[in-house]
VEXKOL-546416 format. One record per residue (C-alpha): x negated, y, z. Coordinates in Angstrom, 3 decimals. Layout:
% residues N
px | py | pz
X | Y | Z
...
This chain:
% residues 254
px | py | pz
-20.603 | 20.621 | 45.696
-19.805 | 24.241 | 45.191
-16.876 | 25.784 | 43.728
-17.345 | 29.116 | 41.823
-13.769 | 31.119 | 42.575
-14.886 | 34.146 | 43.566
-13.641 | 35.987 | 40.187
-9.843 | 35.426 | 40.744
-8.713 | 37.287 | 37.496
-9.693 | 34.379 | 35.680
-8.927 | 31.867 | 38.095
-7.082 | 28.982 | 36.285
-4.539 | 27.138 | 38.858
-5.774 | 23.313 | 39.344
-9.200 | 23.894 | 37.460
-10.938 | 22.962 | 40.767
-8.992 | 19.738 | 41.463
-9.867 | 18.825 | 37.616
-12.952 | 19.470 | 37.986
-13.510 | 17.648 | 41.122
-11.738 | 14.742 | 39.672
-13.506 | 14.313 | 36.692
-17.010 | 14.172 | 38.687
-15.410 | 11.595 | 40.730
-14.549 | 9.149 | 37.490
-18.151 | 9.808 | 36.383
-19.374 | 8.562 | 39.685
-21.112 | 12.076 | 40.675
-21.315 | 12.057 | 44.478
-21.776 | 14.905 | 46.554
-23.264 | 15.973 | 50.494
-21.264 | 17.154 | 53.073
-17.678 | 19.233 | 52.261
-16.923 | 20.984 | 49.097
-18.067 | 24.969 | 49.350
-15.920 | 27.230 | 47.677
-17.157 | 30.944 | 46.882
-13.761 | 32.013 | 48.117
-14.006 | 31.046 | 51.674
-17.278 | 33.683 | 51.873
-16.233 | 37.027 | 50.802
-16.987 | 38.010 | 54.410
-20.466 | 36.565 | 53.879
-20.730 | 38.760 | 50.825
-19.521 | 42.348 | 51.513
-22.062 | 41.710 | 54.793
-25.107 | 41.559 | 52.622
-23.563 | 44.588 | 50.341
-22.983 | 46.724 | 53.312
-26.732 | 45.978 | 54.222
-27.768 | 47.028 | 50.959
-25.733 | 50.081 | 51.149
-27.401 | 51.299 | 54.323
-30.413 | 50.712 | 52.870
-30.135 | 52.533 | 50.354
-30.981 | 50.092 | 47.927
-27.321 | 50.460 | 45.721
-25.296 | 53.383 | 44.067
-21.759 | 53.678 | 42.954
-21.560 | 53.296 | 39.408
-18.028 | 54.940 | 37.187
-19.452 | 54.277 | 33.769
-16.662 | 52.340 | 31.580
-17.780 | 49.473 | 29.290
-16.469 | 51.414 | 26.536
-19.183 | 54.316 | 27.398
-21.907 | 51.840 | 28.144
-20.769 | 49.804 | 24.707
-20.949 | 53.172 | 22.890
-25.176 | 53.608 | 23.826
-25.676 | 49.870 | 22.137
-28.473 | 48.865 | 24.655
-27.895 | 46.213 | 26.829
-30.481 | 48.165 | 29.432
-28.377 | 50.250 | 31.932
-29.852 | 53.723 | 31.417
-29.218 | 54.861 | 34.994
-26.600 | 57.195 | 34.610
-25.123 | 57.226 | 37.905
-28.103 | 56.374 | 39.379
-28.860 | 60.282 | 41.078
-25.221 | 61.384 | 41.555
-24.124 | 61.056 | 45.449
-20.769 | 60.782 | 45.329
-18.088 | 59.088 | 42.987
-14.214 | 59.841 | 43.663
-12.972 | 57.304 | 41.060
-12.998 | 53.294 | 41.502
-16.702 | 52.514 | 41.353
-18.498 | 49.585 | 40.742
-22.145 | 49.247 | 42.898
-25.356 | 49.025 | 40.985
-28.910 | 47.461 | 42.577
-31.393 | 49.788 | 42.053
-34.263 | 47.779 | 39.997
-37.824 | 48.592 | 40.084
-40.269 | 48.774 | 37.234
-42.146 | 45.613 | 37.932
-43.280 | 42.705 | 36.010
-41.629 | 39.288 | 37.204
-43.680 | 36.094 | 36.770
-41.743 | 32.226 | 37.327
-42.601 | 29.066 | 35.831
-39.682 | 26.846 | 34.646
-39.751 | 23.432 | 34.410
-38.605 | 23.372 | 30.878
-38.881 | 26.516 | 29.637
-42.793 | 27.541 | 31.162
-44.188 | 30.420 | 31.863
-41.543 | 33.318 | 32.066
-42.345 | 36.862 | 32.399
-39.881 | 39.996 | 32.556
-40.005 | 43.528 | 33.636
-36.339 | 43.979 | 35.167
-35.915 | 47.742 | 35.264
-37.099 | 47.913 | 31.048
-35.190 | 44.719 | 30.279
-32.035 | 44.706 | 32.412
-32.270 | 47.979 | 34.113
-30.059 | 48.753 | 37.478
-27.402 | 45.803 | 37.496
-23.800 | 45.642 | 39.269
-23.500 | 43.170 | 42.308
-19.940 | 44.716 | 42.759
-17.401 | 44.923 | 40.613
-15.012 | 47.940 | 40.550
-11.869 | 45.615 | 41.644
-14.025 | 45.260 | 44.860
-15.445 | 41.513 | 43.502
-18.670 | 40.655 | 44.310
-20.649 | 40.076 | 41.251
-21.925 | 36.448 | 39.724
-25.803 | 37.470 | 40.160
-25.326 | 38.370 | 44.011
-22.999 | 35.845 | 45.525
-25.322 | 32.954 | 43.876
-28.133 | 34.196 | 45.270
-26.618 | 34.809 | 48.918
-25.105 | 30.890 | 47.817
-28.313 | 29.650 | 47.411
-29.690 | 30.877 | 50.638
-27.061 | 29.554 | 52.737
-27.008 | 25.843 | 51.089
-30.516 | 25.667 | 51.380
-31.024 | 25.086 | 47.401
-34.639 | 24.170 | 46.646
-33.707 | 23.565 | 42.730
-31.437 | 24.899 | 40.288
-31.208 | 22.799 | 37.173
-28.904 | 24.511 | 34.538
-28.259 | 25.496 | 31.117
-30.582 | 27.337 | 28.627
-27.932 | 30.308 | 28.634
-28.525 | 30.988 | 31.964
-32.444 | 31.825 | 32.250
-31.646 | 35.276 | 31.346
-30.057 | 35.378 | 34.716
-33.048 | 34.544 | 36.491
-34.790 | 37.332 | 36.971
-31.906 | 39.122 | 38.433
-31.639 | 36.793 | 40.742
-35.072 | 36.710 | 41.789
-34.919 | 40.389 | 42.083
-32.205 | 39.820 | 44.727
-34.339 | 37.085 | 46.516
-37.170 | 39.221 | 47.307
-35.100 | 41.956 | 47.795
-32.995 | 40.170 | 50.377
-36.200 | 38.492 | 51.728
-34.952 | 34.795 | 50.586
-36.983 | 32.292 | 49.206
-36.874 | 31.377 | 45.402
-36.107 | 28.069 | 44.493
-37.758 | 25.846 | 41.831
-35.920 | 26.628 | 38.322
-35.355 | 24.431 | 35.509
-32.887 | 25.408 | 32.791
-32.409 | 22.574 | 30.366
-31.034 | 23.107 | 26.464
-27.549 | 23.393 | 26.010
-25.241 | 21.194 | 23.487
-23.907 | 22.980 | 20.639
-21.181 | 22.418 | 17.796
-21.875 | 22.053 | 14.294
-22.056 | 26.017 | 14.039
-24.512 | 26.204 | 16.457
-22.257 | 27.440 | 19.548
-22.502 | 26.071 | 23.194
-19.829 | 23.856 | 24.088
-17.584 | 26.101 | 26.106
-14.194 | 27.153 | 27.284
-14.881 | 30.372 | 25.697
-15.375 | 28.650 | 22.492
-12.081 | 26.625 | 22.979
-14.390 | 23.108 | 23.094
-12.453 | 20.225 | 24.710
-12.709 | 19.434 | 28.382
-14.883 | 16.261 | 29.219
-12.474 | 13.425 | 28.313
-12.221 | 10.715 | 31.061
-11.113 | 7.887 | 29.059
-14.403 | 6.389 | 28.547
-17.329 | 7.944 | 30.850
-19.841 | 5.309 | 30.193
-19.538 | 5.845 | 26.523
-19.488 | 9.623 | 27.286
-22.981 | 9.245 | 29.240
-24.599 | 7.296 | 27.236
-24.105 | 9.657 | 24.188
-25.286 | 12.267 | 26.448
-28.293 | 10.229 | 27.330
-29.252 | 9.867 | 23.485
-28.635 | 13.792 | 22.991
-30.986 | 14.435 | 25.810
-33.442 | 12.366 | 23.946
-34.277 | 9.725 | 26.937
-33.579 | 6.701 | 24.675
-30.977 | 4.770 | 26.594
-31.804 | 1.020 | 25.577
-28.314 | -0.588 | 23.711
-27.138 | -2.856 | 26.435
-26.338 | 0.218 | 28.791
-23.271 | 0.232 | 26.173
-21.902 | -2.499 | 28.070
-23.068 | -0.967 | 31.771
-21.052 | 0.047 | 34.369
-21.136 | 3.977 | 35.576
-23.813 | 3.194 | 38.774
-25.392 | 0.848 | 36.332
-25.923 | 3.702 | 33.795
-27.051 | 6.586 | 36.318
-29.153 | 4.847 | 38.324
-31.088 | 3.623 | 34.556
-31.424 | 7.714 | 33.920
-32.543 | 8.517 | 37.599
-35.117 | 5.465 | 37.106
-36.353 | 6.230 | 33.654
-35.607 | 10.235 | 33.664
-38.553 | 11.881 | 31.606
-38.193 | 15.666 | 30.702
-41.154 | 15.732 | 28.314
-38.802 | 15.738 | 24.917
-36.956 | 18.563 | 26.168
-40.175 | 20.638 | 26.802
-39.197 | 24.453 | 25.315
-36.198 | 23.672 | 23.803
-33.317 | 26.071 | 23.782
-30.431 | 23.575 | 22.277
-29.369 | 20.478 | 21.080
-26.688 | 20.029 | 17.933
-23.762 | 17.483 | 19.117
-24.037 | 15.373 | 15.330
-23.449 | 12.100 | 17.403
-19.730 | 10.788 | 16.976
């Protein structure tokens, strides 16, 4: 169990406790103590210092406004050859013009040129907060994560993380990006789009609906089953074939 709470300005009081309580309501358990990113800032900083000493990163003072004016998502390397910065800076990792390949369990073979499609990316923000891309790579390594299962919307981040893993000498986990669930307008159900939080009033009903959305064809008798029975059925009967190459699923079930 990991709580991503390193981005302190965006932390909502009580959010972590709410997440933990919701998981427990749905009968989901975890091994060992809960891992909080905020407890591992020293580890992140040690890796950043290592990358600095290896001259694999450089300071960048480019603002979001100046970058948005370029109308490209690929950083052009504006600050790459500037030796010193006097203003507060972010740190960017130097990427290479190479092709990265990985096989996603659901989305298939992926091929990404990290320099051409992303450019040098940020590993430490101007406010000295470790960027998600680096933090999650260090976390996965420390927790011995072998498989990463997450939403399709994070597939684009995978190449950056694999590049970091290769740079740091870490093993690369097996990746599986499942379809995201969207609303009637095709927007991902998320707090950014003001989607309602997962209800804890009737976990059994919600689990059954999710199994239907994920095309697992749960039998009708599961509607009256207990939470452990539903979860055990899902584990025993899970099949991924219906989700191959699917990026999003529309939530059209009442």
